[in-house]
Steps between C-alpha positions, in 0.01 A plus 500: 500500500179386660354396166825299422480325833135415470554380141797283610309345786199431271726360233681267738188384669336401173804307379559334841141383502546352146814328599337339802197407302693226317437289808131535439391255762498565872195312649274245341181332620376178338300178510665160493310185392672183610662404822467728695185660348460861608644842514845595395683825602827566342748767594781563240839576653849602386381680179290203398770243526339340808157470642319388822183310455245450780228250430190435705240242388390149530700191570385168347223652292618368158796275586483265797164591654465133622850425637607208721869521573513378857392173656156591643395857422417646165384827352184532295443874505652814365725705727645844506846571374752776543815516298789740463744461211805710408562491123786576269357652176649526150345642191523330165529668165555857390141620576514361857141383487581147607681412816607194698540466877600244756509518880467353842313579821274345755133393546255466783177294460198439716236231440291246690646163561242228542518167664276207390456198710269222408370714214394772752650844468606651835745738668550755228789727592656807340840399375775726367794428273808706442812478285696622209369569153654546159356609159593617151283661240466703187292816460391708197387860506182551299560790256312834536406438867632426847416123502737211526426134437721250694555126520702357786589163656681387798442317829524500874634276764349466844719530797202447735290304568629247238881565444605466135154469350520663163213634301488674158354835405397617152335833430376721224383849562452862421660806668414861478805731539386779742782748522724617222 
């Protein structure tokens, strides 16, 4: 009786692990090159059908480092960006190595705003911007390892300090799936 119970528990645990292993991804850590340039942390949710991305990196490093969208001030430096995006994820094909995703979220940026009067730079202040963000992308699992290559594009719209200012974002990157 004991042997049968132990065998049954062992048998069920092996098969239950294999059935849950089809999700294969739980956490991923990656590098994004584009806007924002930086670290990407992804948490897969709902059996891999959704994901939450947290990005921390630069703002204005590759796109818009010298930006003048108000009357007097302008930005000529890179700032720091924080972004959170909730994605809906769909695999393509039978082997499920390629997937597409789209989502929405919010961003928060910090950078120095400069004022130039009579060609003299003065009164640098730390300025923040905040607002909604959207993006969509495609990712492909590299066979025989835990790496994923991705390409995504989207944009964000400032609510403050410049309401309705829209800026694009375009990224290519590499993620390592940490937990299976």
